C-alpha positions as CSV (number, residue, x, y, z in Angstrom):
1,X,35.1,-1.1,7.0
2,X,32.9,1.4,8.9
3,X,30.1,-0.2,10.7
4,X,26.7,1.5,10.2
5,X,25.2,2.9,13.4
6,X,21.8,1.5,14.3
7,X,19.4,4.4,14.8
8,X,18.0,4.7,18.3
9,X,14.4,4.3,17.1
10,X,15.2,1.0,15.3
11,X,17.0,-0.4,18.4
12,X,14.1,0.6,20.6
13,X,11.7,-1.1,18.2
14,X,13.9,-4.3,18.2
15,X,13.9,-4.4,22.1
16,X,10.1,-3.8,22.1
17,X,9.7,-6.7,19.6
18,X,11.7,-9.0,21.9
19,X,9.3,-8.1,24.7
20,X,6.3,-8.7,22.5
21,X,7.6,-12.1,21.5
22,X,8.3,-13.0,25.1
23,X,4.7,-12.2,26.0
24,X,3.5,-14.1,22.8
25,X,2.0,-10.9,21.3
26,X,2.6,-12.0,17.8
27,X,0.6,-9.2,16.1
28,X,2.7,-6.6,17.9
29,X,5.9,-8.5,17.1
30,X,4.9,-8.5,13.4
31,X,4.0,-4.8,13.4
32,X,7.4,-4.0,15.0
33,X,9.3,-6.2,12.5
34,X,7.5,-4.3,9.7
35,X,8.5,-1.0,11.3
36,X,12.2,-2.1,11.5
37,X,12.2,-3.4,7.9
38,X,10.6,-0.2,6.7
39,X,13.5,1.7,8.3
40,X,15.9,-0.3,6.2
41,X,17.1,-3.0,8.7
42,X,16.8,-6.8,9.0
43,X,16.2,-8.4,12.3
44,X,17.2,-12.0,13.0
45,X,16.2,-13.7,16.3
46,X,18.9,-15.3,18.4
47,X,17.0,-17.0,21.2
48,X,16.0,-14.2,23.5
49,X,18.3,-11.8,21.7
50,X,18.4,-10.4,18.2
51,X,20.8,-9.2,15.5
52,X,20.2,-6.1,13.3
53,X,21.8,-5.7,9.9
54,X,21.3,-3.0,7.2
55,X,18.8,-4.3,4.6
56,X,18.2,-1.4,2.2
57,X,20.0,-0.3,-0.9
58,X,21.6,3.1,-0.6
59,X,20.0,6.4,-1.6
60,X,21.3,7.8,-4.9
61,X,21.4,11.6,-5.4
62,X,20.8,12.4,-9.0
63,X,20.9,16.2,-9.6
64,X,17.8,17.6,-8.0
65,X,16.3,14.2,-7.5
66,X,17.0,11.4,-5.0
67,X,16.5,7.7,-5.9
68,X,15.6,6.3,-2.5
69,X,16.9,2.9,-1.3
70,X,14.2,2.4,1.3
71,X,10.8,3.6,2.2
72,X,12.1,5.0,5.5
73,X,14.5,7.3,3.6
74,X,11.6,9.0,1.8
75,X,10.6,12.3,3.5
76,X,7.3,11.8,5.3
77,X,4.3,14.0,5.4
78,X,2.5,11.9,8.0
79,X,3.1,14.5,10.8
80,X,1.6,17.3,8.6
81,X,-2.1,18.2,8.6
82,X,-4.0,16.6,5.7
83,X,-4.8,18.9,2.8
84,X,-7.3,18.6,0.0
85,X,-9.7,15.7,-0.5
86,X,-7.5,12.7,-1.0
87,X,-4.3,11.4,-2.6
88,X,-4.3,8.7,-5.3
89,X,-1.2,6.5,-5.2
90,X,-0.1,4.6,-8.3
91,X,2.9,2.3,-8.5
92,X,5.0,2.4,-11.7
93,X,7.2,-0.6,-12.5
94,X,6.6,-1.7,-16.1
95,X,3.9,-1.2,-18.7
96,X,3.9,2.6,-19.2
97,X,0.8,2.6,-21.4
98,X,-1.2,1.3,-18.4
99,X,0.0,4.1,-16.1
100,X,-0.7,6.7,-18.8
101,X,-4.2,5.4,-19.2
102,X,-4.9,5.5,-15.5
103,X,-3.5,9.0,-15.2
104,X,-5.5,10.2,-18.2
105,X,-8.7,8.9,-16.5
106,X,-7.8,10.7,-13.3
107,X,-7.2,14.0,-15.1
108,X,-10.6,13.9,-16.6
109,X,-12.6,12.7,-13.6
110,X,-10.8,13.6,-10.4
111,X,-12.4,16.3,-8.4
112,X,-10.7,19.4,-7.0
113,X,-8.6,18.7,-4.0
114,X,-7.2,15.4,-5.5
115,X,-3.4,14.9,-5.6
116,X,-1.5,12.0,-7.1
117,X,1.7,10.3,-6.0
118,X,3.4,8.0,-8.5
119,X,5.9,5.6,-6.9
120,X,8.5,4.8,-9.6
121,X,9.6,1.5,-8.0
122,X,12.7,0.5,-10.0
123,X,10.9,1.2,-13.3
124,X,11.8,-0.4,-16.5
125,X,13.6,1.7,-19.1
126,X,10.4,2.4,-21.0
127,X,8.5,3.3,-17.9
128,X,11.3,5.6,-16.7
129,X,11.3,7.4,-20.1
130,X,7.5,7.9,-19.8
131,X,7.9,9.3,-16.3
132,X,10.6,11.6,-17.4
133,X,8.3,13.0,-20.1
134,X,5.5,13.3,-17.5
135,X,7.6,15.4,-15.1
136,X,9.5,17.4,-17.8
137,X,8.7,21.1,-17.8
138,X,8.4,21.3,-21.6
139,X,5.9,18.5,-22.0
140,X,2.3,17.9,-20.9
141,X,2.3,14.1,-20.5
142,X,0.3,11.6,-22.5
143,X,-3.2,12.9,-23.5
144,X,-3.2,15.9,-21.2
145,X,-2.8,19.6,-21.5
146,X,-0.5,21.7,-19.3
147,X,-3.7,23.2,-17.7
148,X,-4.9,19.7,-16.8
149,X,-1.5,18.8,-15.3
150,X,-1.6,21.9,-13.1
151,X,-5.1,21.1,-12.0
152,X,-4.1,17.6,-10.9
153,X,-0.8,17.8,-8.9
154,X,1.4,14.8,-9.7
155,X,4.5,13.9,-7.7
156,X,6.9,11.1,-8.8
157,X,9.0,9.4,-6.2
158,X,11.9,7.3,-7.5
159,X,13.6,4.3,-5.9
160,X,17.2,3.2,-6.5
161,X,16.1,-0.4,-7.2
162,X,12.9,-2.3,-7.1
163,X,11.8,-2.5,-3.5
164,X,8.5,-4.4,-4.0
165,X,4.8,-3.8,-3.4
166,X,4.8,-3.3,0.3
167,X,7.7,-0.8,0.3
168,X,6.1,1.1,-2.6
169,X,2.8,1.4,-0.8
170,X,4.6,2.7,2.3
171,X,6.3,5.3,0.1
172,X,3.0,6.4,-1.4
173,X,1.5,6.7,2.1
174,X,4.5,8.7,3.4
175,X,4.2,11.2,0.6
176,X,0.4,11.5,0.5
177,X,-0.7,15.0,1.5
178,X,-4.4,14.1,1.5
179,X,-6.3,12.9,4.5
180,X,-7.5,9.8,2.5
181,X,-5.1,7.6,0.6
182,X,-6.6,5.8,-2.5
183,X,-4.5,2.9,-3.8
184,X,-5.2,2.6,-7.5
185,X,-3.7,-0.2,-9.6
186,X,-2.5,0.9,-13.0
187,X,-4.6,-1.8,-14.6
188,X,-7.7,0.3,-13.8
189,X,-9.0,3.1,-16.0
190,X,-11.2,5.7,-14.2
191,X,-14.0,7.0,-16.3
192,X,-15.3,9.5,-13.8
193,X,-15.0,10.6,-10.2
194,X,-13.8,7.6,-8.1
195,X,-12.4,9.7,-5.3
196,X,-15.4,11.5,-3.8
197,X,-17.5,8.3,-3.2
198,X,-14.5,6.6,-1.4
199,X,-13.8,9.7,0.7
200,X,-17.5,10.1,1.6
201,X,-17.7,6.4,2.7
202,X,-14.8,7.0,5.1
203,X,-16.8,9.8,6.7
204,X,-18.4,7.0,8.6
205,X,-16.1,6.4,11.6
206,X,-17.0,2.7,11.7
207,X,-15.5,2.2,8.3
208,X,-11.7,1.6,8.0
209,X,-11.2,0.6,4.4
210,X,-13.4,0.9,1.3
211,X,-13.0,0.1,-2.4
212,X,-14.6,-1.2,-5.5
213,X,-14.4,-4.9,-4.9
214,X,-14.7,-7.0,-1.7
215,X,-14.1,-10.5,-0.6
216,X,-15.4,-12.7,2.3
217,X,-14.2,-15.9,4.0
218,X,-15.7,-18.4,6.4
219,X,-12.4,-19.5,7.8
220,X,-9.6,-17.0,6.8
221,X,-8.2,-19.8,4.6
222,X,-10.3,-19.3,1.5
223,X,-11.8,-16.1,0.2
224,X,-14.5,-15.5,-2.4
225,X,-15.9,-12.5,-4.2
226,X,-18.7,-10.7,-2.4
227,X,-21.5,-8.3,-3.5
228,X,-21.3,-4.6,-2.5
229,X,-21.7,-3.9,1.2
230,X,-19.8,-5.1,4.2
231,X,-17.0,-7.5,3.4
232,X,-14.0,-9.0,5.2
233,X,-11.4,-7.3,3.0
234,X,-11.2,-4.9,0.1
235,X,-9.3,-5.9,-3.0
236,X,-6.1,-3.8,-3.7
237,X,-7.1,-2.8,-7.2
238,X,-8.9,0.1,-5.7
239,X,-8.6,0.5,-1.9
240,X,-9.0,3.6,0.2
241,X,-8.3,4.3,3.9
242,X,-7.5,7.2,6.2
243,X,-3.9,8.4,6.2
244,X,-4.1,8.8,10.0
245,X,-5.1,5.1,10.3
246,X,-2.2,4.1,8.1
247,X,0.2,6.1,10.2
248,X,-1.1,4.5,13.4
249,X,-1.4,0.9,12.1
250,X,1.5,0.8,9.7
251,X,3.9,0.5,8.1
252,X,2.9,-2.1,5.6
253,X,4.9,-5.3,5.9
254,X,7.6,-5.0,3.3
255,X,8.1,-8.7,3.0
256,X,5.1,-8.4,0.6
257,X,7.2,-7.9,-2.4
258,X,4.5,-9.4,-4.7
259,X,1.2,-7.7,-4.7
260,X,-1.2,-10.6,-4.2
261,X,-2.8,-11.1,-0.7
262,X,-1.3,-7.8,0.6
263,X,-4.8,-6.3,0.2
264,X,-6.3,-8.9,2.6
265,X,-3.5,-8.4,5.2
266,X,-3.8,-4.6,5.1
267,X,-7.6,-4.7,5.2
268,X,-7.4,-6.8,8.4
269,X,-4.7,-4.7,9.9
270,X,-6.9,-1.5,9.4
271,X,-10.0,-3.2,10.7
272,X,-8.5,-4.9,13.8
273,X,-9.4,-3.2,17.1
274,X,-8.0,-6.0,19.2
275,X,-9.5,-9.3,20.4
276,X,-12.7,-8.7,22.3
277,X,-13.4,-5.4,20.5
278,X,-15.8,-5.0,17.6
279,X,-13.7,-4.6,14.4
280,X,-14.0,-1.7,12.1
281,X,-15.8,-2.3,8.8
282,X,-14.6,-2.9,5.3
283,X,-17.1,-1.8,2.6
284,X,-17.2,-2.3,-1.2
285,X,-19.1,0.2,-3.2
286,X,-21.2,-0.5,-6.2
287,X,-21.1,1.5,-9.5
288,X,-17.8,3.2,-9.2
289,X,-16.9,4.6,-12.7
290,X,-13.8,2.5,-13.5
291,X,-12.9,-0.1,-16.1
292,X,-10.8,-3.1,-15.2
293,X,-8.2,-4.1,-17.7
294,X,-5.8,-7.1,-17.7
295,X,-3.5,-7.1,-14.7
296,X,0.0,-7.3,-16.3
297,X,1.9,-8.2,-13.1
298,X,-0.4,-11.3,-12.8
299,X,-0.3,-12.3,-16.4
300,X,3.4,-11.8,-16.9
301,X,4.5,-14.5,-14.4
302,X,4.4,-18.2,-15.0
303,X,1.6,-19.9,-13.1
304,X,3.9,-21.9,-10.8
305,X,5.9,-18.8,-9.8
306,X,2.7,-16.7,-9.4
307,X,1.3,-19.4,-7.1
308,X,4.5,-19.7,-5.1
309,X,4.7,-16.0,-4.4
310,X,1.0,-15.8,-3.6
311,X,1.2,-18.7,-1.2
312,X,4.2,-17.2,0.6
313,X,2.2,-14.0,1.1
314,X,-0.8,-15.8,2.3
315,X,1.1,-17.5,5.1
316,X,1.7,-14.0,6.5
317,X,-2.1,-13.6,6.8
318,X,-2.4,-16.9,8.6
319,X,0.5,-16.2,10.9
320,X,-1.1,-12.9,12.1
321,X,-4.8,-13.5,11.7
322,X,-5.4,-17.2,11.2
323,X,-7.4,-17.6,14.5
324,X,-9.2,-14.3,14.3
325,X,-12.7,-15.4,13.3
326,X,-14.0,-12.3,15.1
327,X,-12.8,-10.3,12.0
328,X,-15.2,-12.2,9.7
329,X,-18.5,-10.6,8.7
330,X,-20.2,-14.0,8.3
331,X,-19.1,-16.9,10.4
332,X,-20.9,-20.2,10.0
333,X,-22.4,-21.6,13.2
334,X,-20.2,-24.0,15.1
335,X,-20.9,-27.7,15.4
């Protein structure tokens, strides 16, 4: 069997991670692990040494299309200048009607300069069929005219199997041409322009992440809904950030295969300026024109499995930020 060569950049990241672990810089070690895994490799610690093994499925060429086996295999636009106003990223797995509803809302309300990236993350047969119709040259997609489709550029990126929420977000970020990335869950239905208010909020350099709903915590263990304004984290149903910040702070940790709690982790990553430095802000906006429908990924799982996956994701927040009370907007006074 031919052994797969470890890319130089992956090996360098693995050595840098060992140095970060030796100096007990756990945040940097976690960031480098995410970078290694996003490149399609697994790292196992062996005392002061490590072992690297391929982790990703293979890329599958399919005519003019490639189904990618890892986020790192997807051609990146992150080194290109941002164009337009912003890019909306939607993740398509199951439930094609939800995706069609979200896209129809964007076609009606999205302003000029908006682009869309749909990440087809191991989609179900029904979802794949709907996406084929969306991208076919002789159709116009559900509820939209050909003129509307041309006015709202939509790119579909396919994976060779389901990679999970973290990897799908990384793919969307890599393909986003806009200077602002807007993560939009397919359970939401835009009824007007949601892009412009999010982009304008990010004109403030003190703001790192913005969205429609925010949460706060007194101890980074329990979070609760918060009114509009400054919050500790922005919920992932609708979450916007600068593409340049994502390139600098990312990639997203791809061990977040389930969506829950990834939004908290990513909000804190984007806000964190290091201990001793004032964190950037997370802001939730009132009155965005969007309707929340049932979240199918949540409702489709049995409660015990949903709780198990959510708890596993939450431990990643605690591992990286559990002591970082400086990231909280409201901290109760000490004893």
